[in-house]
C-alpha positions as CSV (number, residue, x, y, z in Angstrom):
1,M,53.2,-23.7,26.5
2,S,55.5,-26.0,24.6
3,N,59.2,-26.2,25.4
4,H,60.0,-24.9,22.0
5,N,58.0,-21.8,22.5
6,F,59.5,-21.3,26.0
7,D,63.1,-21.5,24.7
8,Q,62.2,-19.1,21.9
9,E,60.8,-16.5,24.2
10,V,63.7,-16.8,26.6
11,S,66.2,-16.5,23.7
12,Q,64.5,-13.3,22.5
13,A,64.4,-11.8,26.0
14,R,68.1,-12.5,26.8
15,Y,70.8,-10.0,26.0
16,T,71.7,-10.8,22.4
17,G,72.5,-7.3,21.2
18,L,70.5,-4.2,20.8
19,K,68.7,-3.2,17.6
20,I,69.7,0.2,16.3
21,K,67.1,3.0,16.6
22,E,66.5,6.5,15.4
23,G,68.6,9.0,17.4
24,D,71.1,6.4,18.6
25,N,74.7,7.5,18.7
26,L,77.2,4.9,17.3
27,S,80.9,4.8,17.7
28,I,82.4,3.1,14.6
29,S,86.1,2.4,14.2
30,V,87.7,0.9,11.2
31,S,91.0,-1.0,11.3
32,A,93.1,-2.9,8.8
33,F,96.7,-3.9,8.2
34,D,97.4,-0.7,6.3
35,E,96.9,2.0,8.9
36,M,97.4,4.9,6.4
37,A,94.7,3.5,4.2
38,V,92.2,3.2,7.1
39,K,92.5,6.9,8.2
40,P,89.8,8.3,5.7
41,F,87.2,6.0,7.1
42,N,87.5,7.1,10.8
43,L,85.8,10.1,12.2
44,N,88.6,10.9,14.7
45,T,90.9,11.5,11.7
46,M,88.4,13.6,9.8
47,A,87.7,17.3,10.0
48,S,84.0,16.9,10.4
49,T,81.3,14.4,11.4
50,N,78.2,13.4,9.6
51,D,76.1,15.8,11.8
52,P,78.1,18.8,13.1
53,E,75.2,20.0,15.2
54,K,75.1,16.8,17.1
55,S,78.8,16.2,17.5
56,T,79.6,14.2,20.6
57,G,82.8,16.3,21.3
58,A,86.3,16.6,20.1
59,G,88.0,13.3,19.7
60,S,84.9,11.2,20.7
61,G,83.2,11.2,17.2
62,G,79.9,9.5,16.8
63,Y,77.3,8.7,14.1
64,F,73.7,9.7,14.8
65,V,71.0,7.6,13.2
66,S,68.8,9.9,11.3
67,P,64.9,9.8,11.5
68,E,65.1,8.0,8.1
69,G,67.3,5.4,9.6
70,Y,70.7,6.3,8.1
71,I,74.2,7.1,9.2
72,T,76.8,8.8,7.0
73,M,80.3,7.5,7.0
74,P,83.3,9.1,5.3
75,V,84.0,7.7,1.8
76,L,81.1,5.2,2.2
77,G,78.3,7.7,2.3
78,R,74.9,6.9,3.7
79,I,74.2,3.5,5.2
80,Y,70.7,2.3,6.3
81,C,70.9,0.7,9.7
82,L,67.5,1.2,11.4
83,G,66.4,-2.0,13.1
84,M,69.7,-3.7,12.5
85,T,71.8,-5.4,15.2
86,K,75.4,-4.2,15.7
87,K,76.6,-7.5,14.3
88,A,74.6,-7.1,11.1
89,L,75.8,-3.5,10.7
90,K,79.4,-4.5,11.3
91,E,79.1,-7.2,8.6
92,D,77.5,-4.7,6.2
93,I,80.2,-2.1,6.6
94,E,83.0,-4.6,6.4
95,E,81.6,-5.8,3.1
96,R,81.5,-2.3,1.7
97,L,85.1,-1.6,2.9
98,K,86.4,-4.6,1.0
99,A,86.3,-2.4,-2.1
100,Y,88.9,-0.1,-0.5
101,L,90.8,-2.2,2.1
102,I,92.3,-5.6,2.5
103,D,90.7,-7.6,5.5
104,P,88.9,-4.6,7.1
105,M,87.7,-4.9,10.7
106,V,84.9,-2.8,12.2
107,D,84.1,-2.2,15.8
108,I,80.7,-0.7,16.8
109,K,79.7,0.6,20.2
110,L,76.4,2.2,21.3
111,N,77.1,5.5,23.1
112,N,73.7,6.1,24.5
113,F,71.6,3.5,26.4
114,N,68.4,4.8,28.0
115,F,66.2,3.2,30.6
116,S,64.0,4.5,33.5
117,V,63.8,3.6,37.1
118,L,60.7,4.7,39.0
119,G,59.1,4.1,42.4
120,A,60.8,3.6,45.7
121,V,64.4,4.4,44.7
122,G,66.7,7.2,45.8
123,S,66.8,9.0,42.5
124,P,63.9,8.0,40.2
125,G,63.7,9.0,36.5
126,Q,65.3,8.3,33.1
127,K,68.9,7.1,33.2
128,S,71.5,7.1,30.4
129,T,74.7,5.2,30.3
130,N,77.4,4.3,27.8
131,N,77.4,0.7,29.0
132,E,74.9,-1.1,26.7
133,K,75.1,-4.3,28.7
134,I,73.6,-3.3,32.0
135,N,71.9,-5.6,34.5
136,L,69.1,-5.1,36.9
137,F,71.3,-4.4,39.9
138,Q,73.4,-1.9,38.0
139,A,70.3,-0.2,36.9
140,I,69.0,0.1,40.5
141,A,72.4,1.4,41.7
142,L,72.3,4.1,39.1
143,A,69.0,5.2,40.5
144,G,70.4,5.6,44.0
145,D,69.4,2.1,45.1
146,M,66.1,1.1,46.6
147,S,64.7,3.1,49.5
148,T,64.0,1.7,52.9
149,S,60.3,1.5,52.0
150,A,60.8,-0.5,48.9
151,D,59.4,-4.0,48.5
152,R,62.4,-5.9,47.0
153,T,60.1,-8.9,46.1
154,K,57.9,-6.8,43.8
155,V,59.8,-5.0,41.1
156,K,58.0,-4.5,37.8
157,L,59.8,-4.4,34.5
158,L,57.9,-2.9,31.5
159,R,59.4,-3.7,28.1
160,Y,58.0,-2.7,24.7
161,S,58.6,-4.9,21.7
162,E,58.8,-3.2,18.4
163,E,58.3,-6.5,16.6
164,S,54.9,-7.3,18.2
165,Q,54.2,-3.7,19.1
166,K,53.1,-4.8,22.6
167,D,54.2,-4.3,26.2
168,T,55.5,-7.1,28.3
169,L,55.1,-6.6,32.1
170,V,57.0,-9.0,34.4
171,S,57.4,-9.1,38.2
172,L,60.9,-9.6,39.6
173,D,62.0,-10.6,43.1
174,F,65.3,-9.1,43.9
175,S,65.6,-11.2,47.1
176,D,65.7,-14.4,45.0
177,A,69.3,-15.4,44.1
178,S,68.0,-17.0,40.8
179,I,67.2,-13.6,39.4
180,V,70.7,-13.6,37.8
181,K,69.4,-16.4,35.6
182,S,66.3,-14.6,34.6
183,P,65.8,-13.9,30.8
184,Y,65.2,-10.2,32.0
185,Y,68.4,-9.9,33.9
186,Y,69.9,-7.6,31.3
187,L,68.0,-4.5,30.3
188,Q,67.1,-3.5,26.8
189,Q,66.9,0.0,25.4
190,N,64.0,2.0,26.9
191,D,63.1,-0.6,29.6
192,I,61.2,0.8,32.6
193,L,61.7,-0.5,36.2
194,Y,59.2,0.3,38.8
195,V,60.0,-0.5,42.4
196,E,56.8,-0.9,44.5
197,P,56.8,0.5,48.0
198,D,56.2,-2.0,50.8
199,K,52.5,-1.8,51.8
200,N,53.2,-2.0,55.5
201,A,55.8,0.8,55.3
202,Q,53.4,2.8,53.1
203,I,50.6,2.5,55.6
204,A,52.8,3.6,58.4
205,A,54.1,6.5,56.4
206,N,50.6,7.6,55.5
207,T,49.6,7.6,59.1
208,T,52.2,10.2,59.9
209,N,52.1,12.0,56.6
210,P,48.8,12.1,54.8
211,N,50.3,13.8,51.8
212,R,52.4,10.7,51.0
213,A,49.4,8.8,49.6
214,L,48.7,11.6,47.2
215,F,52.4,11.7,46.2
216,L,52.4,7.9,45.4
217,Q,49.3,8.2,43.4
218,L,50.8,11.0,41.3
219,L,54.0,8.9,40.9
220,A,52.0,6.0,39.5
221,V,50.3,8.3,37.1
222,G,53.7,9.7,36.0
223,F,54.9,6.2,35.4
224,S,52.0,5.5,33.0
225,V,52.6,8.8,31.2
226,L,56.4,8.2,30.8
227,A,55.7,4.7,29.4
228,L,53.4,6.2,26.8
229,I,55.9,9.0,25.9
230,I,58.7,6.5,25.4
231,R,56.5,4.2,23.2
232,L,55.4,7.2,21.0
233,T,59.0,8.5,20.6
234,N,60.4,5.1,19.4
């Protein structure tokens, strides 16, 4: 593999901003020098949202990306954003606002970030957070940390790329300090982490509890099914 290809793959895997997907909930705030002129463009100053049935609650606002890939903003109307980065959407909205405001500024935050942690952790399953820049250790912490039977040197990360429509499976060693420099250190939307149980601990547990082997087999099947479901719903 050439150095150019390596650098390109690392750059794509690093945290550079999430692409907007159907069902995402975006917080979008508009500001400008004239505070009165800005009010009509912000949800928290409007009586209704673009989707009342999916309102995120009083005062929080939020724009849900429709199945067709649109959000609907006050005054500006429908804006297509499916597959865009936050930076690209920010620039698009700011350009539209220039017809109404002088030097408008737009801030966009993703309210829902979903990932799954399975295997030898305290609380396996799908997790959701409002922090869109979450690293591997934070993800494991949200899943109740690794259990005593976990093999910290063998953690699998499954990531689906919409561009190539393929899965990438990588093995991570949480005992290696250089993991913080890994191109996979920051999670992306819908990543799946699978913490493998330590084989020696598994053998010992199976000796005292024959049902544990069946449980682990079912867990592995569940992992595969969940990966398929997440891929089909994207």
